[in-house]
Structure formats: C-alpha cells, structure tokens
C-alpha positions in Angstrom: 7.4 7.5 2.5 4.9 8.8 1.5 2.2 8.1 -1.5 -0.3 10.0 -2.9 -3.1 8.4 -5.3 -1.7 8.4 -7.5 1.7 6.3 -6.9 -0.7 4.4 -4.9 -1.8 2.9 -8.0 2.1 2.6 -9.8 4.1 -0.2 -9.8 6.9 1.4 -8.6 4.6 1.2 -5.1 5.7 -2.6 -4.9 9.4 -3.5 -3.1 10.9 -6.5 -4.9 13.0 -7.3 -1.1 11.9 -8.2 2.1 12.8 -5.1 3.6 10.1 -3.1 6.1 10.2 0.4 4.9 8.9 3.4 7.1 5.1 4.8 5.2 2.9 7.7 5.8 -0.9 8.7 4.2 -0.1 12.0 2.4 -3.1 12.1 0.3 -2.5 15.1 -2.1 -4.8 18.6 -1.5 -5.6 18.3 -5.3 -7.1 14.6 -4.6 -9.1 15.8 -1.9 -10.4 18.8 -4.1 -10.9 16.5 -7.0 -13.3 14.7 -4.4 -14.9 17.7 -3.4 -15.3 18.9 -7.5 -17.1 15.3 -8.2 -19.4 15.5 -5.4 -20.5 19.1 -6.1 -21.1 17.7 -10.2 -23.4 14.5 -8.8 -25.8 13.2 -10.9 -27.9 12.6 -8.4 -31.3 9.1 -9.0 -34.6 9.7 -8.4 -36.2 7.3 -5.5 -39.5 6.3 -5.1 -41.6 7.6 -2.4 -42.3 6.1 0.6 -40.2 3.1 0.7 -37.5 4.0 2.8 -34.4 2.0 3.1 -36.1 -0.7 1.8 -35.2 -0.7 -2.1 -31.2 0.9 -0.7 -29.9 3.9 0.5 -33.1 7.1 0.3 -31.8 9.9 -1.9 -32.7 12.3 0.7 -29.9 10.5 3.4 -27.8 10.9 0.6 -27.4 13.9 -0.8 -27.5 15.2 3.3 -24.6 12.7 4.0 -22.9 13.7 0.5 -23.1 17.4 0.9 -21.7 17.1 4.7 -18.8 14.8 3.3 -17.4 17.7 0.9 -18.1 20.6 3.1 -17.6 19.5 6.8 -15.6 16.0 7.3 -11.9 17.0 7.8 -9.4 14.0 6.1 -6.2 15.6 7.6 -7.6 15.5 11.0 -8.1 12.0 10.6 -5.0 11.3 8.3 -3.4 13.4 11.1 -4.1 10.5 13.2 -3.6 7.6 11.3 -0.5 8.9 10.8 0.3 9.1 14.7 1.1 5.5 14.6 4.0 3.9 13.2 3.4 2.5 9.7 5.1 0.2 7.2 5.1 -1.9 4.2 6.9 -4.6 2.9 6.7 -6.8 -0.1 5.2 -11.0 0.4 5.0 -13.4 -3.0 5.3 -10.0 -4.8 2.4 -8.3 -3.2 2.7 -4.6 -1.6 1.8 -5.3 1.6 0.7 -2.0 4.7 0.1 -2.7 8.0 0.9 -0.2 11.4 2.9 -1.8 14.1 2.5 -0.3 17.6 4.5 -1.6 20.1 3.5 -1.2 23.6 4.9 0.2 26.3 5.1 -3.1 28.5 8.2 -4.8 27.2 6.5 -8.3 27.5 3.7 -7.4 25.9 1.7 -9.8 23.3 2.5 -10.2 19.7 -1.9 -9.1 18.1 -2.7 -9.3 15.1 -5.9 -7.4 14.2 -7.5 -7.9 10.9 -10.4 -5.7 8.9 -12.8 -7.1 6.5 -14.8 -5.7 3.6 -16.5 -3.0 3.8 -13.5 -2.2 6.6 -10.8 -1.4 6.6 -7.6 -0.5 9.2 -9.8 2.3 10.3 -11.8 -0.3 12.7 -9.4 -0.5 15.2 -8.3 3.0 15.8 -10.2 3.6 19.3 -9.1 0.0 20.1 -5.4 1.2 20.1 -4.5 2.8 22.3 -6.4 0.0 25.0 -4.7 -2.6 23.8 -1.4 -1.5 23.4 -1.4 0.8 27.1 -3.9 -0.2 28.7 -2.1 0.9 31.8 -3.5 3.6 31.3 -7.1 2.8 30.4 -7.7 1.2 33.9 -6.5 -2.1 32.4 -3.7 -4.6 33.9 -0.7 -3.6 32.3 0.2 -7.5 31.8 -2.5 -7.5 29.5 -1.3 -5.3 26.9 -0.6 -6.3 23.2 2.0 -5.0 20.3 -0.3 -4.7 17.5 0.3 -5.5 14.0 -2.8 -4.3 11.6 -2.3 -4.9 8.1 -4.5 -3.7 5.3 -5.8 -7.4 3.2 -4.1 -7.3 -0.4 -6.2 -5.2 -2.3 -7.3 -2.4 0.5 -5.7 0.6 1.7 -2.3 1.0 0.8 -1.9 -3.0 0.4 -2.3 -2.2 -3.2 -1.8 -2.8 -6.6 -3.0 -6.4 -6.4 -0.3 -8.0 -7.5 -2.1 -10.8 -10.1 -5.3 -13.0 -9.2 -5.0 -15.9 -6.8 -5.2 -13.5 -3.6 -7.5 -15.8 -1.8 -8.0 -16.2 1.8 -5.2 -18.3 2.6 -2.7 -17.2 0.4 -3.5 -13.5 2.3 -3.0 -16.2 5.6 0.1 -17.5 4.6 0.9 -14.0 3.6 0.3 -13.0 7.6 1.8 -15.4 9.0 5.5 -14.4 6.7 5.0 -10.8 8.1 4.5 -11.7 11.9 8.0 -14.0 11.1 9.8 -11.1 9.3 8.7 -8.9 11.9 10.6 -11.3 14.7 7.6 -12.5 16.6 8.0 -16.4 17.1 4.5 -16.6 19.5 1.5 -13.9 18.4 -2.5 -14.1 18.8 -5.0 -12.8 16.1 -8.3 -11.4 15.6 -10.4 -11.2 13.3 -13.6 -9.9 12.1 -16.1 -10.5 8.9 -13.2 -11.7 5.6 -10.5 -11.5 8.6 -12.4 -14.2 10.7 -11.6 -16.3 7.5 -8.1 -15.4 7.8 -7.2 -15.7 11.0 -8.1 -19.0 11.0 -6.3 -20.1 7.8 -3.6 -18.8 9.6 -4.2 -21.7 12.8 -4.2 -24.2 10.1 -0.7 -22.8 8.7 1.5 -21.7 12.0 0.1 -23.1 15.0 3.4 -23.6 16.3 3.4 -20.2 16.5 -0.2 -18.6 16.9 -1.1 -18.9 20.9 -4.6 -18.3 19.4 -7.6 -17.0 17.7 -10.3 -14.6 18.6 -12.9 -14.0 15.9 -16.4 -12.3 15.8 -18.7 -11.7 12.8 -18.1 -15.5 12.0 -19.3 -17.5 9.6 -20.0 -21.4 9.9 -21.8 -23.6 7.2 -23.7 -27.3 6.9 -21.3 -29.4 5.2 -24.5 -31.7 4.8 -24.0 -34.8 6.8 -27.1 -36.8 8.6 -28.1 -34.5 11.1 -26.1 -32.1 11.4 -29.7 -29.9 11.8 -31.9 -32.2 13.9 -30.8 -30.0 18.0 -30.2 -27.0 16.6 -30.8 -24.6 19.3 -34.0 -22.2 18.6 -31.3 -18.9 18.3 -29.0 -20.9 16.3 -31.9 -22.5 14.3 -32.5 -18.4 13.9 -29.5 -17.5 13.1 -29.5 -20.1 9.9 -32.8 -18.6 8.9 -31.1 -15.5 9.0 -28.1 -15.9 7.3 -30.2 -18.5 4.8 -32.8 -15.1 4.2 -29.8 -12.5 4.1 -29.7 -10.1 1.3 -26.3 -10.8 -0.3 -26.8 -9.7 -4.0 -23.6 -7.1 -2.9 -22.0 -10.4 -2.3 -23.0 -11.7 -5.6 -21.7 -8.6 -7.9 -18.6 -8.7 -5.4 -17.4 -12.2 -5.9 -18.5 -12.5 -9.9 -18.2 -9.0 -11.6 -16.5 -6.8 -9.6 -14.9 -5.6 -12.4 -17.8 -4.2 -13.9 -18.5 -2.9 -10.5 -15.3 -1.6 -10.0 -15.7 1.6 -13.0 -18.9 3.0 -11.0 -17.5 3.1 -7.7 -14.1 4.6 -8.8 -15.7 6.7 -10.8 -18.5 8.0 -8.6 -17.9 9.3 -5.0 -21.6 8.9 -4.5 -21.6 5.4 -6.0 -19.2 4.5 -3.2 -20.6 6.0 -0.6 -23.7 4.2 -1.2 -22.0 0.7 -1.9 -20.3 1.3 1.5 -23.0 3.0 4.2 -25.9 0.4 2.6 -23.6 -1.8 4.4 -23.3 -0.3 7.8 -27.2 0.3 7.7 -28.2 -2.9 7.4 -24.8 -4.5 9.7 -25.2 -2.1 12.9 -26.9 -2.3 15.8 -29.9 -1.2 15.8 -32.0 -2.4 13.1 -34.1 0.9 13.3 -30.8 3.7 13.4 -29.0 5.1 11.4 -25.7 4.6 10.6 -24.4 6.7 12.5 -26.5 6.2 15.6 -24.2 3.4 16.4 -20.4 4.6 15.0 -19.2 8.2 14.4 -20.5 9.6 11.5 -16.8 11.1 10.8 -15.2 7.7 11.1 -17.7 6.1 8.5 -16.5 8.8 6.5 -12.4 8.4 6.6 -13.1 4.4 5.8 -15.2 5.3 3.1 -12.8 8.1 1.8 -10.0 5.6 2.3 -11.3 3.3 0.1 -11.7 6.4 -2.6 -8.7 7.6 -2.3 -6.3 4.6 -2.9 -9.3 3.6 -5.5 -9.7 0.4 -4.4 -13.2 -0.7 -4.5 -12.9 -3.2 -7.6 -9.1 -4.7 -5.6 -11.4 -4.7 -3.0 -14.3 -6.9 -3.8 -11.7 -9.3 -5.7 -11.3 -11.3 -2.5 -15.6 -12.1 -2.5 -14.3 -13.7 -6.8 -11.6 -15.3 -4.6 -13.7 -16.8 -2.3 -16.0 -17.8 -4.3 -13.9 -19.4 -6.7 -11.4 -21.4 -4.8 -11.5 -24.8 -4.4 -9.3 -25.1 -1.4 -11.6 -23.0 0.6 -14.8 -25.3 0.4 -12.5 -28.4 0.8 -12.7 -30.4 4.1 -10.4 -29.4 6.6 -8.9 -30.9 10.0 -10.9 -28.9 12.9 -8.1 -26.8 14.2 -6.1 -26.7 16.6 -5.3 -23.4 17.8 -7.4 -22.3 20.8 -10.1 -20.3 19.5 -12.8 -17.6 21.5 -15.8 -16.3 19.3 -17.1 -13.0 19.9 -21.0 -12.9 18.8 -23.2 -10.1 18.8 -26.5 -11.7 19.0 -28.4 -8.6 16.9 -26.2 -9.1 13.5 -23.9 -12.1 14.1 -25.0 -16.1 12.5 -22.4 -17.8 14.0 -24.1 -21.5 14.6 -22.4 -23.1 17.6 -21.9 -26.6 16.5 -21.3 -25.5 13.6 -17.7 -23.6 14.4 -17.3 -26.5 17.3 -16.5 -29.0 14.7 -14.5 -26.8 13.1 -12.4 -24.6 15.7 -11.3 -25.6 18.9 -13.2 -23.6 21.2 -12.1 -22.2 24.3 -13.4 -18.7 25.0 -17.7 -18.1 23.8 -19.4 -14.8 24.8 -22.9 -12.7 23.1 -23.5 -9.8 23.4 -26.9 -8.0 23.4 -24.8 -5.1 22.1 -23.2 -4.2 18.6 -23.7 -5.7 15.4 -21.5 -7.0 12.4 -18.9 -3.9 12.5 -18.0 -4.1 16.4 -14.7 -2.7 16.5 -16.4 0.4 15.2 -19.5 0.2 17.0 -18.5 -1.6 20.8 -14.8 -1.1 21.3 -14.3 -1.2 24.3 -16.1 -4.1 25.1 -13.6 -5.8 22.1 -11.2 -5.0 23.9 -12.2 -6.0 27.2 -13.5 -9.7 25.2 -9.9 -9.7 23.6 -8.5 -9.7 26.7 -10.0 -11.9 28.9 -9.9 -14.9 26.2 -5.9 -14.3 26.0 -5.6 -14.0 29.9 -7.3 -17.7 30.0 -4.6 -18.9 27.7 -2.5 -18.0 30.0 -4.2 -18.5 32.7 
C-alpha cells in the first residue's frame, strides 16, 4: 500500500479489521513541489537585533535552514531509505497504526518495540536499526539481536487520522500491547524516550506477563507531595529538579491546552512547522552552545520535520499533550511497576530524579552519560544501542 498527503487525511485509510497490510511511503511530487513553493513565498517576520536564541529561533538562522530545505535537501533519498524497511498498517480500537517491522537475521532474536516522542518520529531510530537487528555485522554478539517493531504513535506520521479524542498514553500503551500480540510476540521488550518513556511503563502495567524488560531515556519523574520526599536528594538530583521547575514549557502549555488553534499556523506554513520543531532540537540537544545540526545530521532533522509536514500532523501530534493534561488516570497513584526497568540518563539534558524513579519503577539498570541530550537515539545512536544491549543482557544472564 502507498499513501499520499491527501490519502493520509482520508477516512479511507482506516482499515476495519485485524488485518496487517503492507505499506510504503510515497509522497506525491505535487506535495514536494507545494512545499518548495510555500518556502519560496514565506512572509518573514523581523526579529530584534542582538537577542540570539533567547526569544526564539533567530531569523537569519531560520532563513538559511529554510533555503537549504527548499533547494538542497532531498526527501526522495530518505523516503527510499525508510522504504528499505518493511512497513505495515493495522487497525486497533478503530485507529490506524503504522509501524516498521524489521526482523533480525538471527532467528532467536528478542522482539523489541521502540517508541518515539514529540517532536520525534520513526526517523529517530534510523541509525539504530541495523546494529540492533544485525549485531553480527556491527561488531556485536549475535545473541544480542532484536526483531524491531517501531510504531508511529497515533496522531504522528502515518498513524493517521486520529480516530477520535481520548488517545491518552494509557490507551496508546494498550494498543501497542495489542500490536505485539497481533504480531505473535509472546515475550518482548520495550524501549521509549520522551512520550515513549510514558507509554513503555504503561505497557508494563498492562502486560507484565509478556514484557521482559523496559528501557527508557528522557524519563520524567515528579514529586507526589509526601512528607520528606525532597529531603536527602543528591546535589545532582536537586539540580535536575531545579532545571525541571525552570524549564521553558511554553510549547507544552500551548499544545496541552489549545492544540487546534496552533495547528492552523503550523499546518499552513512550512517555515512555521520548521521553527516550532527546530527550536526544541536547539534547546534539548547537547551541547547548549551548539546548533542542532552540530549534534544531529541536518538532513536527518529535516527528514523528521518533513514527515510532520507531509503527513499534516502538526495538530494531531500535539493532541497527546492535551490528553495527558486532561487524563485523570495518568496522574492517579499507580502500583509500582514490576517489570525490570533500565534507565538511561543524559546528564546534560535529562531531569530524571533517581529516588522518584525507583519509587515508581522496578529499576535494575541505571546508566548516566556525559555525551548526548534529549534526542539520544539521534544524537548518540551507538551509545543507545550499547546500553539497550547491556540492559537486556542482564535480564538474560
């Protein structure tokens, strides 16, 4: 099956059975031409002199990046790369779910789901697929191979259109456990970052009998208001809590309260979509003083942003924030997770507080890295692969 921009937004793309259908990305040339035309017709806003990134994306940087997107970036190259991996769609609870399913050449490989967040996508994991599925060819132990399932979170990428309101992280978790069962995986692992670090533990709550381990990065942990919980925190944890408290969450406030209003601007203007996402890449990559493309290949960033543009998912992807803010179940006390859990912490950007994490999760593995930031799978794919292997090796030992 192939899709175009227009098909993505059509109810006809929702299948009504448990059937798993082959899928390939095929953005029309008309949509690519339309992107280039819109970029050439951008009405640029002035910015104040000398303020740098303090008030948002500087105009001189964005103009150069937009021109590169228009004249030099090759979508077809990356579309071909993505289409090298088997892709499928299926319907779960009325929702179209798109996913990559990349089987290892090692027959006894461990099934592993990789879950992205916002403003990420399946593109986040491109540089991890080969070493995870075929470690023999990448200097690894063939016993540490994985069969990978990489879904697009509902409302993101080609998991469109959103079937209805109510796609909370808990409901996504339920759909993803159904997906793994539908694929015939009785025992499997889960890895997730950002939104994925919420979904993966929810899957563990729902499907502990089948999930052998959960590995997360960019995990958020919160105080729950019990007496003395802030006492005895290490200096590093105190600093992480302070960073979380002072984080510029303007984007989060908008997406969690008025996602539809925001969507009109981002859906109509590619430069608006570009600025909205690239600001997060600037803010959350390591090092602070660098540009996003100092940490992640520029074309990879633009492939991720292009996926949002071509699928028209600026608004639908933001709905996950609205659902989280208004989901009573998400904030209700839960039993401590029982599934063995590994935490990867990027010291430069992550704000995970270990005592809070250990209160909520059965943590058996904890790794801290000096290198890398929030988008760890894109910034440091080799280190992510290394840590995932190490975590699951512990579980098998």
